[in-house]
C-alpha positions in Angstrom: 36.6 41.3 -47.6 36.4 42.9 -44.4 36.4 40.9 -41.2 33.0 42.2 -40.0 31.0 40.6 -43.0 29.7 37.4 -42.1 30.7 34.7 -44.6 27.8 32.4 -45.4 27.3 29.6 -48.3 25.2 32.0 -50.4 26.6 31.9 -53.9 23.7 34.0 -55.5 23.8 36.6 -52.7 19.9 36.2 -52.4 20.3 37.5 -48.9 16.3 38.7 -47.2 14.4 36.4 -49.5 11.2 34.9 -47.9 11.7 30.9 -47.6 9.3 28.8 -49.5 7.0 27.1 -46.9 4.7 23.8 -48.6 1.3 24.7 -48.9 0.3 21.7 -46.5 2.4 23.8 -43.9 0.4 27.0 -44.5 -2.0 28.6 -41.5 -0.6 25.7 -39.1 1.5 26.4 -35.8 4.6 24.5 -35.4 2.9 22.1 -32.4 -0.1 22.0 -34.9 2.6 20.1 -37.5 4.3 18.0 -35.0 1.2 16.9 -33.5 -0.4 15.6 -37.1 3.2 13.8 -38.2 3.2 12.2 -34.8 -0.6 10.9 -35.6 0.5 10.1 -39.2 3.3 8.0 -38.2 1.5 6.2 -35.5 -1.9 5.5 -37.0 -1.5 6.4 -40.6 -3.9 9.0 -39.9 -4.3 11.6 -42.6 -5.8 14.6 -40.7 -7.6 16.4 -43.5 -9.4 18.8 -40.9 -8.5 20.9 -38.1 -6.3 19.1 -35.0 -9.6 19.4 -32.9 -11.6 16.8 -35.7 -8.3 14.6 -35.6 -7.7 14.4 -32.0 -11.5 13.3 -31.6 -11.2 10.6 -34.1 -8.3 9.5 -32.3 -9.1 9.1 -29.1 -12.5 7.7 -30.4 -10.6 4.6 -32.4 -7.7 4.0 -29.9 -7.1 2.2 -27.0 -5.1 3.9 -23.9 -2.0 1.6 -24.9 -1.8 3.5 -28.5 -1.3 6.7 -27.3 -0.2 6.6 -24.4 -3.0 8.3 -22.9 -4.8 6.9 -19.1 -8.4 6.3 -18.8 -8.6 9.1 -16.5 -6.9 11.3 -19.1 -8.8 10.4 -22.1 -12.1 11.3 -20.3 -10.7 15.0 -19.7 -9.7 15.4 -22.9 -13.0 14.6 -24.2 -15.0 16.4 -22.0 -12.5 19.5 -22.8 -13.5 19.1 -26.5 -16.9 18.6 -25.4 -17.1 21.9 -23.7 -15.8 24.1 -26.6 -19.8 23.7 -27.9 -21.4 23.5 -24.4 -23.6 26.6 -23.7 -24.3 28.1 -20.2 -28.2 26.8 -20.8 -26.9 23.2 -20.6 -25.1 23.7 -17.1 -26.9 26.3 -15.1 -29.0 25.5 -12.2 -32.7 26.2 -12.9 -34.6 29.3 -11.6 -37.1 27.1 -9.0 -33.5 25.8 -7.8 -31.8 28.7 -6.7 -31.3 29.6 -3.3 -31.7 33.2 -3.1 -32.2 35.8 0.1 -33.9 39.1 -0.1 -31.8 42.4 0.8 -33.5 42.7 4.2 -33.4 39.7 5.8 -31.6 39.6 9.2 -28.1 38.6 9.8 -29.4 35.8 12.4 -31.6 34.4 9.3 -29.0 34.6 6.7 -26.7 32.2 9.0 -29.4 29.7 9.6 -30.1 29.6 5.7 -26.5 29.3 5.2 -26.5 26.5 7.5 -29.6 24.7 5.8 -28.6 25.6 2.0 -24.5 24.4 2.0 -23.7 27.1 -0.4 -21.0 29.4 0.3 -22.8 32.0 -1.8 -26.4 33.3 -1.7 -28.0 35.6 -4.5 -29.2 38.6 -2.9 -32.7 40.1 -4.6 -34.9 43.3 -4.0 -38.6 42.3 -4.4 -38.2 39.6 -6.6 -35.3 37.4 -8.4 -36.2 39.1 -11.4 -34.7 42.2 -9.6 -31.3 41.0 -8.4 -28.8 42.9 -6.4 -25.6 40.7 -6.1 -24.6 38.1 -4.0 -23.5 37.5 -0.2 -20.7 35.1 0.5 -20.2 33.3 3.9 -16.6 34.5 4.5 -17.8 38.1 4.3 -20.3 37.2 7.0 -18.2 35.5 8.8 -15.8 38.4 8.9 -18.6 41.3 9.4 -19.6 39.3 12.6 -15.6 38.6 13.6 -15.0 42.5 13.3 -18.4 43.2 15.2 -17.4 40.8 18.3 -13.8 41.9 18.4 -13.6 43.8 21.9 -10.8 46.7 22.2 -8.0 46.9 24.2 -9.7 49.1 26.7 -12.7 46.7 27.5 -10.3 43.8 27.9 -8.2 45.5 30.7 -11.4 46.8 32.4 -12.9 42.8 32.4 -11.9 40.7 35.1 -12.5 37.1 33.0 -10.7 37.4 29.7 -13.0 36.9 26.5 -12.2 33.6 24.7 -10.1 35.4 21.7 -10.9 38.7 22.5 -14.5 37.8 20.9 -17.4 39.0 22.5 -20.5 37.7 20.3 -23.4 39.3 22.5 -22.1 42.4 20.9 -23.3 41.1 17.3 -26.7 42.5 16.2 -28.1 39.3 14.8 -31.2 41.7 13.5 -29.5 44.0 11.3 -30.7 44.0 8.1 -28.2 42.4 5.4 -28.1 45.4 3.4 -26.8 47.7 6.4 -24.2 45.4 6.5 -22.5 46.2 3.4 -21.2 42.9 2.4 -23.3 42.2 -0.7 -21.0 41.9 -3.6 -21.4 42.1 -7.4 -22.6 39.1 -9.8 -22.4 38.5 -13.5 -25.1 38.8 -15.8 -24.9 36.5 -18.9 -27.0 34.9 -21.5 -28.2 31.3 -21.5 -26.6 31.0 -25.1 -22.8 32.2 -24.1 -20.5 29.4 -24.3 -19.1 28.1 -21.3 -15.5 28.2 -21.9 -16.2 31.8 -22.2 -17.7 32.3 -19.0 -14.9 30.4 -17.4 -12.3 32.6 -18.6 -14.8 35.7 -17.9 -14.7 34.4 -14.4 -11.0 34.0 -13.7 -10.5 37.6 -14.9 -13.4 39.3 -13.0 -12.8 37.0 -9.8 -16.7 36.6 -9.9 -17.4 33.1 -9.6 -21.2 33.5 -10.1 -23.1 34.7 -12.7 -26.8 34.7 -13.0 -28.5 33.6 -16.5 -31.1 36.1 -17.7 -33.4 35.6 -20.6 -34.1 38.4 -23.2 -36.4 40.4 -21.5 -34.2 40.8 -18.6 -35.6 38.2 -16.2 -34.0 35.5 -14.4 -33.4 32.1 -16.0 -31.0 30.4 -13.9 -27.8 30.5 -11.8 -24.0 29.1 -12.6 -21.0 28.9 -11.1 -17.5 28.6 -11.7 -18.0 24.7 -10.1 -20.7 24.1 -12.4 -18.6 24.8 -15.4 -15.3 22.8 -14.0 -17.4 19.9 -13.2 -18.2 19.4 -17.1 -14.2 18.7 -17.3 -13.6 17.0 -14.4 -17.1 15.5 -13.2 -19.0 15.8 -10.2 -17.2 17.7 -7.0 -18.7 16.8 -3.5 -16.9 18.1 -0.5 -17.4 17.7 3.1 -20.6 19.5 3.2 -22.4 17.7 0.5 -25.0 15.2 1.4 -25.1 11.8 -0.3 -28.3 12.4 -2.4 -30.2 9.4 -3.5 -30.1 8.6 -7.2 -32.7 10.5 -9.3 -34.7 7.3 -10.0 -34.9 3.8 -8.2 -36.7 1.0 -8.6 -39.0 -0.6 -6.1 -39.7 -4.3 -5.0 -43.0 -4.2 -6.8 -41.4 -3.2 -9.9 -42.3 0.2 -9.9 -39.6 3.3 -9.9 -39.7 6.1 -7.7 -38.2 9.4 -9.7 -37.1 12.9 -9.0 -39.5 15.0 -11.4 -36.0 16.9 -11.8 -34.4 13.4 -13.5 -33.4 13.6 -17.2 -35.6 11.8 -19.4 -32.4 9.6 -20.9 -31.6 8.7 -17.4 -35.2 7.5 -17.1 -35.2 5.4 -20.1 -32.1 4.0 -19.1 -33.2 2.9 -16.1 -36.8 1.9 -17.3 -35.9 0.9 -20.4 -36.8 1.6 -24.1 -40.5 0.5 -23.8 -40.9 4.5 -21.5 -41.6 6.4 -25.1 -42.5 9.7 -24.5 -43.4 10.9 -27.7 -44.0 14.5 -29.2 -45.0 15.4 -25.2 -41.2 14.6 -24.7 -39.7 16.8 -27.5 -37.8 20.3 -26.3 -37.9 19.2 -22.3 -35.2 17.2 -20.4 -36.8 16.4 -17.1 -39.4 14.3 -16.3 -41.5 17.0 -14.5 -41.3 18.7 -17.7 -42.8 16.1 -19.6 -45.4 15.7 -17.6 -46.5 19.1 -17.7 -46.5 18.9 -21.5 -48.4 15.4 -21.5 -50.9 16.4 -19.4 -51.5 20.6 -20.4 -51.6 21.9 -17.1 -49.4 21.4 -13.7 -50.3 18.1 -12.0 -51.5 18.1 -8.4 -50.7 15.8 -6.1 -52.0 12.3 -5.3 -53.3 12.8 -9.2 -52.8 9.3 -11.6 -52.1 10.0 -14.9 -51.9 7.5 -17.6 -48.7 7.1 -20.2 -46.6 7.2 -21.6 -47.2 3.8 -23.4 -48.1 1.1 -20.6 -47.0 2.9 -17.9 -48.9 5.1 -15.5 -47.7 8.0 -13.1 -48.8 9.2 -10.1 -47.9 12.5 -8.2 -46.4 11.9 -4.8 -45.4 15.2 -4.0 -46.0 18.9 -5.7 -46.5 22.4 -4.9 -48.0 25.0 -6.9 -45.2 25.7 -8.6 -43.6 22.3 -9.8 -43.6 18.3 -9.5 -41.3 16.9 -7.1 -41.7 13.3 -6.6 -43.2 10.7 -8.7 -44.1 6.9 -9.0 -44.1 5.2 -12.2 -45.6 1.9 -12.6 -46.9 -0.6 -15.3 -50.4 0.4 -16.3 -53.2 -1.9 -14.2 -56.3 -2.8 -15.9 -59.0 -1.9 -13.4 -62.1 -2.9 -13.7 -65.5 -0.8 -15.6 -67.8 0.4 -12.7 -71.2 -1.4 -12.9 -74.4 1.1 -12.5 -76.0 0.4 -9.2 -78.7 -2.6 -8.9 -81.8 -0.7 -8.7 -81.0 1.3 -12.0 -80.0 -2.3 -13.9 -83.8 -3.3 -12.8 -85.0 0.0 -13.9 -83.2 -0.4 -17.4 -84.1 -4.1 -18.0 -88.0 -4.2 -16.7 -90.4 -4.1 -19.7 -92.7 -1.7 -20.3 -96.7 -2.7 -20.3 -99.2 -0.3 -21.0 -96.9 2.6 -20.6 -95.9 1.6 -17.4 -92.8 -0.6 -16.3 -93.7 -4.0 -15.0 -92.0 -5.4 -11.8 -89.3 -8.0 -12.3 -90.1 -11.2 -10.7 -87.7 -14.1 -9.8 -87.4 -16.7 -12.2 -88.6 -20.1 -11.4 -90.3 -19.0 -8.2 -93.9 -19.4 -7.1 -95.3 -16.3 -6.1 -98.2 -18.3 -4.4 -95.1 -20.3 -2.4 -94.1 -16.8 -1.0 -97.2 -15.6 0.2 -97.8 -13.1 -2.9 -101.1 -12.5 -5.0 -100.6 -13.1 -8.4 -103.3 -11.1 -9.4 -102.8 -7.1 -10.0 -103.7 -4.5 -7.0 -107.0 -3.1 -7.5 -107.9 0.6 -7.8 -105.5 3.3 -9.1 -102.6 0.9 -9.0 -101.3 2.5 -5.9 -99.8 -0.5 -3.1 -101.5 -1.0 -0.2 -100.3 0.1 3.1 
């Protein structure tokens, strides 16, 4: 035997033959098999489905001490598993809440809008929101303003008083339209049925963190950012510029509730109670305002009092021609039935004599005592002047 030939324990010389793999291991990766073995050893769990289903069952049936995950880790794992089925329609900002600007807005107006909107990116459109052009980032606006305000070395040398940081803000033309500044960036366009996790991967690959949600006709349905998707995993992300908004629904001292029309029906039922039954009008909608429109069959107006649902009544505190904003929900009050005027009651109860209506008389009062003549008037029945 040559020295170069390997010596191995293979008496039958069955080299290059495939190894026998148990059927239970077919189609499973090494990490998957290791995880299933760990689950079986820890909990006696016999995983018959996918690893996703097995992990979901373990998270539901175990405590933090059983698997070594903290409460925060367990929450994150649940949210990651739920994100697999979450659609863009579930996480997007609806059209009515989109803050957008026209392409011909001036730079000065754009600065003011950035300050009040508390957003770093704004959608830019041409005529309407159904004709989008892209987005504008506050950092691009700041970079353009800084470039326009920067003073050249020659100008600096001629000035007696140096400019702070070499910038002359008076040189910035704030009346310039946005589209002339050439700082409009591209947007992503996605359908509402797209999975949120797929859009997250697309945003990472394209480095575009804002997507416009369009319907089947090309109209704008909503807006979704990378932050909206990440919040589905880690929860609400508030930075230094986010204001402390009041809860969507608050109980008042008189046992009534003040609610934002965008509050979800689930949150409203959780606060008010199970007596707040919306019925068929609450099917197919998610918000309190959507239920109200279905219940009434039109857009309610400010000050309108609507009966329902159940033993409640809803008063519209604030609304505009497009949507309802703030509502007051209170138990329904029994209001008295309005009585007809006194004169009309007399006409209804006075008996007719000979085709004429007899004037009512006071019960138990002698007409002669009041100086009245008990005899009927003479002539054609007209009263004396």
